[in-house]
C-alpha positions, -999 to +999 in steps of 0.1 A: -406+027-453-370+017-453-355+051-444-335+053-412-349+078-388-322+074-362-286+063-368-255+059-346-224+055-368-193+035-359-176+069-352-203+076-326-220+103-346-258+104-341-280+111-371-317+120-368-333+122-402-300+114-419-281+081-422-248+100-427-243+124-398-214+148-402-211+158-366-217+143-331-254+152-334-268+159-368-305+167-372-319+168-408-355+177-419-368+188-453-385+219-441-377+229-405-350+210-385-359+218-349-343+207-317-366+212-286-356+212-249-388+210-229-392+210-191-419+185-181-435+207-154-469+223-152-459+250-128-428+271-131-414+293-104-393+324-111-358+316-122-365+279-129-344+265-157-365+256-188-336+245-209-298+246-207-271+241-234-237+237-217-203+236-233-175+220-214-138+211-219-113+189-202-084+213-201-061+201-173-058+237-159-096+241-152-118+215-167-156+218-168-184+239-182-172+273-195-202+284-216-239+280-210-271+293-227-299+290-203-337+295-207-351+307-174-387+314-162-394+350-154-423+353-129-450+326-129-471+335-160-451+314-185-427+343-194-391+333-201-357+349-207-324+337-222-291+340-203-256+337-218-229+327-194-192+326-201-159+324-183-138+295-169-154+265-152-145+280-118-156+316-127-185+311-152-211+339-148-240+354-166-228+381-190-258+389-212-296+384-207-325+389-231-355+391-208-390+382-216-398+418-227-370+416-253-346+439-233-309+432-237-292+434-203-255+434-200-239+431-165-271+425-146-300+400-146-329+425-144-336+460-158-328+488-133-346+521-132-321+550-139-333+586-140-369+574-140-366+550-170-370+513-161-378+499-196-347+505-218-342+482-248-305+480-240-289+484-205-252+482-197-246+480-159-212+479-141-199+482-106-166+488-088-136+506-102-130+486-134-142+497-168-169+470-169-197+495-179-178+514-206-192+515-241-165+518-266-171+527-303-141+527-326-134+526-363-102+514-378-099+524-414-072+540-437-096+568-448-114+599-434-143+578-420-151+578-383-172+560-357-209+572-358-236+573-332-268+580-350-302+589-335-332+586-358-367+598-354-399+593-374-435+603-366-447+569-377-456+541-352-446+515-378-409+505-378-393+514-411-420+539-422-405+574-425-430+601-415-418+637-414-410+650-379-426+682-366-413+714-352-404+709-315-399+671-318-369+658-298-345+640-323-321+625-298-309+630-262-277+623-245-284+623-207-263+620-176-278+614-142-265+609-107-281+591-077-297+613-052-298+586-025-334+575-030 
């Protein structure tokens, strides 16, 4: 048919599925506009990059890539995680990772066992003397409301299904642990 599938406008905008791209790259589809980055390799090694979206600038003080979203292989069985890197072009570093198990890791690239627990859904790790491992929860409102930390418990194995708890169930734990050198 006569529909343009790929267009480059006089302004340099690229349209895929549209003849009037609004941005540098504009992808349009009637049901599911999808952009795929695919590594053409049949064997991945641990930490191989699968896909990378980099964001750069040309600031005269420190030009280059300052933000990256990177898909990396984890192990060799096809598992992958997603890393978020931020900073300046000369100090860009990984800040957050969602690993192949769905764990959110802040300040480290792999889950670390603490007090016998090595599979937390969220882990915040810091080192040195700075406050890089603080968790701060604040509320700013001109009323009596406050910040809330809520622990919830249901006896159901289905998320969102509320089943009554039983006598003796633990409803929440705040734990502190110190290294014993092992």
